[in-house]
C-alpha positions in Angstrom: 14.3 111.1 63.7 11.4 113.0 65.4 10.5 112.7 69.1 6.5 112.7 70.0 5.6 113.5 73.2 2.4 112.9 73.9 0.3 113.3 77.7 -2.8 113.0 79.1 -3.8 114.9 81.7 -6.8 112.9 84.4 -9.2 114.1 86.7 -8.1 112.0 89.1 -3.9 110.0 90.1 -3.5 107.1 88.3 -1.0 105.3 90.7 1.9 104.0 89.2 1.3 100.8 89.9 -2.4 101.1 88.2 -0.1 102.8 85.3 2.3 100.0 85.3 -0.3 97.1 85.4 -2.1 99.5 81.7 1.7 100.1 80.7 2.1 96.5 80.7 -0.9 95.7 79.4 -0.7 97.9 76.0 2.8 97.7 75.3 3.0 94.1 73.4 0.8 96.2 70.4 4.2 98.7 70.1 6.4 95.6 69.1 7.9 95.8 66.2 5.3 98.3 65.0 7.2 99.8 61.9 9.0 103.0 61.8 8.8 103.2 65.7 12.2 102.9 67.9 11.7 102.8 70.8 8.9 103.9 73.7 8.7 105.3 77.5 5.6 105.1 79.1 5.5 108.1 82.0 3.3 109.3 84.7 4.3 112.5 86.4 5.1 112.2 90.0 1.5 113.6 91.2 0.1 111.1 89.4 -2.4 113.7 86.8 -0.7 113.7 84.2 0.5 110.3 82.1 1.9 109.8 78.8 4.6 108.8 76.1 7.6 109.7 74.4 8.0 108.1 71.3 10.9 108.2 69.4 10.3 108.0 65.6 12.2 107.1 62.2 9.6 109.8 60.9 6.8 112.0 61.6 5.1 109.8 58.7 6.1 106.8 60.7 4.2 108.1 63.5 1.4 110.0 62.4 0.5 106.4 60.4 -0.5 104.8 64.2 -2.5 107.8 65.7 -5.3 108.2 63.7 -9.1 108.0 64.7 -9.1 104.4 65.9 -6.1 105.3 68.5 -6.9 108.2 69.4 -11.0 106.6 70.5 -8.5 104.0 72.1 -6.9 105.6 74.1 -9.1 109.0 75.2 -11.1 105.5 76.4 -8.6 104.3 78.3 -7.6 106.9 79.5 -10.8 109.4 79.8 -8.7 112.1 78.5 -7.7 114.1 75.2 -4.4 113.4 74.7 -2.0 116.0 72.7 1.1 115.7 71.5 4.3 117.4 71.0 6.8 116.7 67.9 10.3 117.6 68.6 12.6 117.2 65.9 15.5 114.7 67.1 19.0 114.7 65.1 20.9 113.2 67.8 20.1 110.4 70.1 22.7 109.2 72.7 22.7 105.6 73.3 24.7 105.0 76.8 23.3 101.1 77.0 24.2 99.7 73.7 27.1 102.2 73.6 26.3 104.9 70.8 25.8 107.5 69.0 22.7 107.6 66.4 22.9 110.3 63.7 
C-alpha cells in the first residue's frame, strides 16, 4: 500500500464549511475508484492549506488518477497547483473495523 498526501496552499483562508461543501460535492467521484482504499479530506486550522490523504493499493493506481485532467480540475477548483508527497504504507491499524492490515 502507499499513501499520497496531496496539498494545496491557498492565498485566502478556506472556512471549514466551504471545505466540507466542496469535499462532499466531489466525494462521489472517488467511490469505487480502482485501487483506492480510503480518502480523507483535510484542511489546516488556519484554512490556508487543504488537501487529501489517500490510501492506495499501489502507486500505479494512484498515478492513473493523478493525470493531466485531474491536475487541471483540482488546480482550477483550488486556485493552486497541488504538491503530492508519497509514503510507503506497510501496515494500517483500523480500530473501527477491528483489524490490522499488512
